[in-house]
Every structure is written in structure tokens, then in C-alpha cells.
N, C-alpha and C positions, 0 to 999 in steps of 0.2 A: 462638478468636481472633476479634475483631470485624472488621467490614468495613474493608477498606483501599482507599486511593485512590492511583492512579498520578500522579506529578507530575514535572515537569522544570523546574528553576529556572536561568535563564541571566542573565548581565549584558548590558548594552548593549555593542555592539562598534563600533570605528571603521569608516568606510566601506571596503568591500572586504575586511574581515577577518571571520572567523567569530566568532559569539557565544561567550562563555566559559561553559562548563557548570559551574555552582556546586554544585548538588545535584540528585539525581534518585533515583527508586526508588518505594517503597511507604510510605505513612504511614497512621496511624489517621485515621478520619473527623473526629474532633474537633480535630485538630491544624491550626494555621494556618501560612501561609507569609508571610514578609516580602516580598511581591511587589507590583509596580506593576500595570500593565495585564496582565490574564491572557488567554491564548488557551485556549478550551475546545474539545474535540474531540467531535463528535457520533459516537455509535456507528452503524455502517453500517445497522443495522435501522431507524434513525429518519429516514433520508433516502433519496432516489433520485437518481441522476445520469443524465440523459437527454440524448440527442443529437438535435438538430433542425436543419433548414435555417435559416440566419439570415434573419429577416424583413426586408423592405425598409422599415425605419422608422428614425427618428433614434436615436442612441445612448441618449438619455435615455428612450426609449420601449421599449427592448428587453425589460425585465422584464415590462411590461404585455403586450406581444405574446407573450412566451414563456409567460405564464400561460394565455393563450388556446390556444396551440399544444399544450400538454401536458394540457389538461383531460381528454382521453380516454385518457391514458397513465398516469394515477395512480389509485389506488384510494380516495382520500379527497377530500372537498370542497376545492376550491381555496382557500376562505376559511380553512381549517385549516392552510395551508402558507405558509412563508416561502420566497421564491425568490431565487436569485442566478444570474448567468450569466457565462460566460467563453467566449471564442472558442476553438474547436479550433485548436491550433497557434499561439495568440497573435493579435496584432493585425495580422500581415502580410496585406496584401491578396492575395486569391486569387480565381480565377474563380468558384468555388463555395465559399462560406463556410458553416461550420456552428457551432452553439453547443452547449456543454454547459450544461444547465439543472439546477441543484441544487434539489431540492424537499424541504424539511425540515419535519417536523411541528412546529407551534408549541409543542405541549405538551412536546416534547423539549427545545427551546431554553429554555423556561420552567423546566424541571426542572434544567437546567444552571445557570441563574441562581440558583435557590434553593440548590442545593448549594454554589455559590461563596459565597453570602452566609453560609451556615452556617459556612464556613471563613474568614470575615472577608476575603473577596476579592471583586473586581468583574471581571466578564468584559467585555473590550473587543472581542474578536473571537471568533466561532464558526467553526471550520474543519472540514474533512472529511478523511477518510483519503486520498483520491486525490491531493489537492494536497500533503498531508503527505509521501506517498511520492514524489511528483514532486520535492519539495525535496531529499530525501536522494539521489535518483538524479541530479539536476542537479549537486549538489556533487561526487559521486563521479565523474561524467563529466568534470567540469572537472579533477579531480586526475589522471585518466587520459588527458587530452588528447583527449577524445572529445565535447566539448560541441557541436561542430558536426555531429555524426552522430546518428543515431537509436539510442537505447539503451532497454532495457526493464528493469524491476525487478518481481520477484514477492515479495510478502510472504506467508509461509507460517505459518499458525497452526493450532492444533488444530481450530478451529471454522470457519475461513474462510480463503480465499486471495484476494489482490488483485493484479492485474497492471496496470501502467501502461507506456506507451511515450512517451518524450519526445525532443525534439530542440531544441537551442538554449534550454534551460531551460523550454520550453513543453510543456504536456500535449497529446498528440495522440490518445491511445487509452487506454481503461481497460475492465477487465472483472473481474467477481467470479467466482471459480471454486470449485467444491466441493473441500474438502480431501481429501488421500489419507492415510488413517490409518496405512498401512504404510510411508510414504515414508522416515521417519527410520530405522525398523528395517532397511529394505532398504539404505539408505545406509551404515549401520554394519555390515552383513553379519550382522544378527541374525535374518534370516528363518529359521524352523525348517525343517529338512530334511524331506523327504517320507517318510512311513512306508511300509513295504511294501504295506499294504492300499490305498494311494492310487495305486499303479502301475497303469496301465490294462491291461486284459486284452489278451493277445496281444503284450505287450511282451517283447522278448528283448534281453538285454544284449549290446551290441556294444563291444568294447574301443576305447580311444582317447579316451574322455571320459565325464563323468558324465551321467546322465540328467537332462535339464532339464524341469522341470514348470511348472505354472501360476504357481508362486511367482516365476518369472523373466519373467513377462509384463510388458509395458510399463506403467508407472504411468499411471493414469487422469488424474492431474494433468498429466503430460508430454503425453498425448494432447491435452488441452485447450489446453496451451501451444502445441503445434504448430498446432492449428487457429487460434489467435489470431495466430500469426506468419504463417500463410498469408493470413489476412484482411488483416493489415498490409501484406504484400508486394503484394497485389492493389490495395489502396487507395492506397498510397504507394510506388510502384515507384522513385521518385527518391530514396527514403530507406531503403536497405537496412539491416537491423538489424545493428549492430556488435557488441553485447554484451548479455548477459542477466545481471543481478545478482540474487542471492538474499538475502533477509533472513529470518532465522529465529532463534529463541532457542536452538535445539538443533542442534549439529553442522553448522553452516553450510557448512564446507568439504566435508564428506562429501556433503551433500545437493546442493551445486552440482556436484560431480564426477559424481554419479549422473545428474543432469539433463543435464549436458553429454554424457555417454556415450549416453544414450537419445535426446536431442534432436538431437545433432550441431551444436549452436550453442555458441559460446564462452560459458561460464557461470562466474561467480566469485561467492564470498560477499562481501557488503557489510557492513562493520563500521560501524554508524551513529554510534558514538562518535567516529570519525575526523573527522567533520564539524566537531567542536568542538576539534580539535587533538590532539596526541599524549598529553596528560596529563589525560585525563578522570578525575574522581573515581570511586571505587567506589560502587555503588548502595547505597541504604538498604533494608533488608529482605532477603529471600531473593534471591540474585543472579539465578537463572534466572527466577523469577517476576517480578522487577522488570524484567528485559530484555524478557520477553514482553509485559508490560503497557505498557512505555514505548516500544516500537518506533515506533508512529505518533506519539506525543507528541514524540519527538526530532526528527521531521521537521517537525512543527508549530512547534517552537521556532526553526526556520530561516526561518520566513516573513518575507518582505520586502514583500509587497503591502500596500496600504492598504485594499483592498476588504473590506467587511464583509458577512457574510451576514445 
């Protein structure tokens, strides 16, 4: 089978209403879509998101000042990067303000444009995974009457995990975390039992319970989530975390239950299709592969900002 591309096609929506999801899933590279302005999503390996103190310069000079501030924080020449900035926590005035600086490789943006042209489309906006996940989280928080409180979402994939914390529709915190290859198996109860040769020397059976082994140790992903929550609580004590949402293509409810059990934080699975109403169409292509590929794209399709990278 040839290379396939993930896509999400939505219609325009009235103010205050969710966009209508028309088609989504996987399609062959040569196929084109009847789309207007397209939003393209950069792969995380093609950009960095850095946090710096907000420089004391006029708004129109923020990008130029940010380029100077991050010059020692990136591993490529600044001339090879396109920058955009957004305030941590939005534009609300604070005593100490910080900026997220998105530094994207020019050649990655150019490759997206070439790919879109080959599919007879034109990119109007280039977006990133962190703001895409923020969009999904903000929609879910509003549905759960939690939009005024701090909520987190973790996107769990085979190769990477991404955590964001938002409040009032604004991005406050983000972190990339190494994946846990055994997480889904443990959530499903598929962890293999320990063979007798793995029982430590000197162990004697005691009635009243099964012998627990290393297979029951806490997930490394959960450990990193706890560290991130600790950082959040120290940094924003006035915004205690109300809920953690989990986005994954496999067994979301079971994974959320496992994380809640080990983390002690209210955790639920987030269905990204609910952001588009209760009657979302089925995906094109393999359902599991389509959902895995389209999770961040579904968030990008909810974008309402006019800022362009």
C-alpha cells in the first residue's frame, strides 16, 4: 500500500457553534480534497516550543526580541527558523509575564507547502500540536463546566506523548514525555504473569494475596505526569488541577482508569469527535490507524485564532 495522508475536512460554523466534521481519515497521496483554506500541522520533531520571560518591548517587536532571546536555546541558525510567539496564559496582565516561542524549521514549512500543492491545496495556516491539543481540551472543559478551572490533557501515542495544561481556553504549560510501551497492555490487564524462575531468592509464599512483582510497578509515564503536576502546583498554586483528560487511539477508558488509579488525580478519556457534535462520520481508511493519525488534526480543525506561524 502506498503512502497515506491524514486529513480532516470541516465546514464553516456559525459563531459559537462547533464546526461540522464532513470527512476525515486516511487517503492516498495523489488524492485531492475540495477544501478552501487549509491548516497544516507541523510534526513535533520539526519545531521547538520554548518559554522565556516576556521582553519589555512593544507588541510588534516581540518576535524580533524573542529571536534574540532563544538564539542560544536552539541547535540551528536563527536564519533557518520561522518564529511565532504567544503569551503564557493568554493576554491577561500579570506581574511576571512569560512567552511561548515556537521555533519551526523553514524547510519543514516549505515541505508542507509542497505537499499541499501536490494535492491541489493551499496552506493558509501552519499550526502545532500543543495548540491543537489545547483546542480539544478547551472544548471538553466547556462541556464539563470546567472552563474556568485548570485542566490537563495528555496525548498518548506509540512514539511520543504530549501534556498540556490550560485554563480559560489559554495554554499555560506544555511538556513532551517519553511513551510507555507497556501502558495499554497493563491497562487491559494483558501483562504476562511472572514465571517461577523470576521469583526472587528467599521468597516464601504467604497466604492472603498474590505475589506482586516488578510488572506492578508504577508506569514511567505516570511518574512523569506526577512530576509535571508537582511543577504546575508550585508554579500556579491559585489554579489547582481539576481534571486530567487522556487522548489515545487505543482503549482510552482503560488507560484513563489506570492513570487515575496510579496518579490519584481525576482522569477521564476524551473523545475528540465529540467536539464536532454527536453525529461525526466514520473515518476513511482503517479506523484505528485513522484515529491515531488524526487526533492532533481534529484539534487543529477547531482553531479560531487568526495568528499565523
